N, C-alpha and C positions, 0 to 999 in steps of 0.2 A: 604807670602804674600796672598790675594785670588784670587779670581779665579776673569777674566772681563768677564763682557756678551760679546758675540760676538755679531758683527755688524751685522745689517741688513743683508741678505741675503748671511751671512755666508764669507763675506770678504770683510778688510776695505779696497774702491779703493782713495785712498788721490792722486790730481793731481798734486801736489809739483814736480819740480824740485830742484837739489842738488845746490849750489851757484854761480858753476864751469861750471854750465849749460846754465846757465841766459842769457849773453852779446848773444851765439850762438839763442839762442830761440827768444830773445830780436830782435835781426837778420832777424830773418826767416817772424818771423811775422810782417815786415814793407811790406815785399810782400805780404800779404792776403789781401783779403776785407776786408774795415773797415767797422765795424754799427755801429748807435749811437742806446745804451740799456740804460735803465731805471733805477731805485734803484731797484726796484723787483728781473731784471733782473741781478742785479748785486750782490746783495744779493742770488741768486739760483745759481749764479758760483759763489762766497764763499765758500759757502757752497758744493758743486760738488769737489771743489779746496782742500781744509780738510778730502773731503771721509765723512764729515756729510749725501749723503744724496746717499751714499754705500749703496746699489750695482753700482750707479749708474757711470756711466764714463763720462761723459757729458750730457749736453742738449739728452733729448728723441726725439728714430727717432717716422717711423710712426708708427710701428710697437708695441714699446713699450708707447707709442699715444694713439692707438685704442685700447689696452685690458686697458688699466689705464682709459679710460675715460669710455666704457663698463663693465669693473664688474671688477676695481683695483686690477688688475694684473698688469705689467709683463709681455713680452712676453714670456719667461722663465716661467713663472708662481707666482713671489715672489709678495707679499702680496703688493701692491706701491697707498696711494691714493689720490694721486693730479697728476695730470701733470704738470711734471720741463717741460716749453720751454724755447725757443729761435726765439722769431717771427721777423723777417724777409723778407724782399720783395722777391718774384721767384726769381728775376736774380739772387741773390748771393746765 
């Protein structure tokens, strides 16, 4: 079998959980603040979940966002062309 191309950033970072963890995770999620998201954010969330946005492990924080906007690089130096953000109100 041939070798696969390594994931961007060097590590695949899927965020999926095992089936046995789902009930506990759903119960914990009910305690978190809820935010309404649009179709773009849902798409980004799915991409993060399956690891398609590796090496990202979630929406970008300020350091990664600033680096991508300034020179298309994450804070760790990895090339990244577009910000992956979750627009929420400041109080959330």
